N, C-alpha and C positions, 0 to 999 in steps of 0.2 A: 683437446676436445676438435676433430677435426672438420672444417668450414667444409660447407658444397663450396665456394667460394676458390676452398685451394685443388678443393678432387676439379673445379672446371681447367684451373691453371696447368694442374698434370697433364688431363687431358690434351690442353692443345697443346706443347710444349710433345708429350706421348708424337702424336698426332703429323707437327711439323717437323720433328725429330727423323720418322719415319719413310716423310714426305722425300726428306734432305736425302737419307742413304737408298730411298726406289731410286729419285731423279740421275743418280751419283751410280749408284750399282747399273741402272737403265742406261746409259749414256754408253758404261765402259765395258760391257756387256756383248753390249746389244751394236751401237750405231763403232764406234771404232774400229770393229773387228770387222761388221763389215764394208765402212772405207777402204780397209785395209785388201781383202776380195774385192772388190769394184773396182776399185778407182785406178787408174797406170802411180805408177810411187814416185813419180815431179809431183800427179797431183794427189796424193796420199801425204806426203808428204805437207804442199799446203796447204790439205784440209787438216792433217794435225797438229803442225804446228799451232796452230794460237787454239784448238778443241783444247789439246791438253791444260794448255796455259790458263782458259779460262774455267777450265772443270776443276782444279785447283783451284782456282780464286773464288772460285764459287763456294766450295770445296770449302773452305777457311773460314770465308764473310756467312756462312751458315753456321757452322761449326760456330765461329768464337756467337756468333751471333744470339744462340742460342747455351752455350753456357756461360753469356751476360746476365742473360735473360732469368736460367734458375739460379744463379749468382741474386742475382738480386731479389726476386722471391724468397730467398733460404732463408733470412730474420726471421720471417712473418708466418717460416712455416711449419705445423706442428710433427712434421716428422726428427724422429732424435740425429741431434748434431752428429756421431754418425758416422748415419746413414751420410745426411747435405754432403760432407768432405767425401764419402764415397760418389755421389753422385759426381759433385764437383771435380772432382782430380779423375773422376772418367771421360768427362765431358772436356775437360783440360789437356788431357790427352791424348783423348781422338782430337783436338785442332792442333795439337803440339803432331802432331802424322802428320795433315793437309799441306801444312803451313812447314813440313821441313820435307818434305813430297811437291812443294811445288816451286822452293826451291834447285831442287834438283836440275831442273829444266829446263834450267838455261845451257846447263851442264849437260846434260845428254844431248839438247841440241848441239854445241858446242862441240861434242865425242862425236859423233853423226856426220858433223861438217870436216868431221879432220877426216873421218873413217875410223878415226882408231874403235873398232871393232867390241874389243876387251872392255876398255870401259864403257862403253854405248853399253852394252851387254854387262857388267858391272852396275853401274847409276840405272837402269833403265829396269834389274831385278830388286834397286833396294829403291827403287820408286813402287814398285810393287805390290813388294813388303807392307812400305808403309799405308800401301790406299789401300790394302787389301786390309790391315791391316786398322786402322781407322775408322773400317767401312766397320766392321768385328767388333768393333772397344763397340760404337753407337749400338750397334744389334745387342749390347750388352745393357748398353745402358737406357734402351725401350724397355727390357727383359726385366729390368728392375726400376724405374718407372708405374711397367707396369704389376710388379711387385706391389705395391704398397696402398697402390690405386682405391681395391677394393675397404682400408680400411674407411679410405675418406668416406663409403656411401656407411655408415654407421647410424643415423638420425633418429633411431630412439636410444633412448637411460635405456641402463643396463642396471 
């Protein structure tokens, strides 16, 4: 039997996850391109290096926090175990994408410093794929959580 408390926990997780995805998407799609277009190359590098490091750290901490919250709430859930495993797997995969991307930042910066354009392009492309995959996995997680939510609002007995 679903409880209203569980629905509130799921709604909270959905809102927090959507907020994290929105903040990450805004930063990557609006802030970074704006910096590249408006700043000089030296200022762009001075801004974007700490920006991307902080971006990835926030993504890892946010995704990991939501993964831990969902995992800790799972034993109290009325959802089928296979669905809980799916949700946990998606959130863990999202966290790993951002974590691997975080570990690429130092290598990307080193390639830029040594003017190794081939390595820079390959690492930058890999990081973009990881971030995109992490964001899309987050969207899939929002959809998966939202899908089961209507079942929680069955207050009456059948």
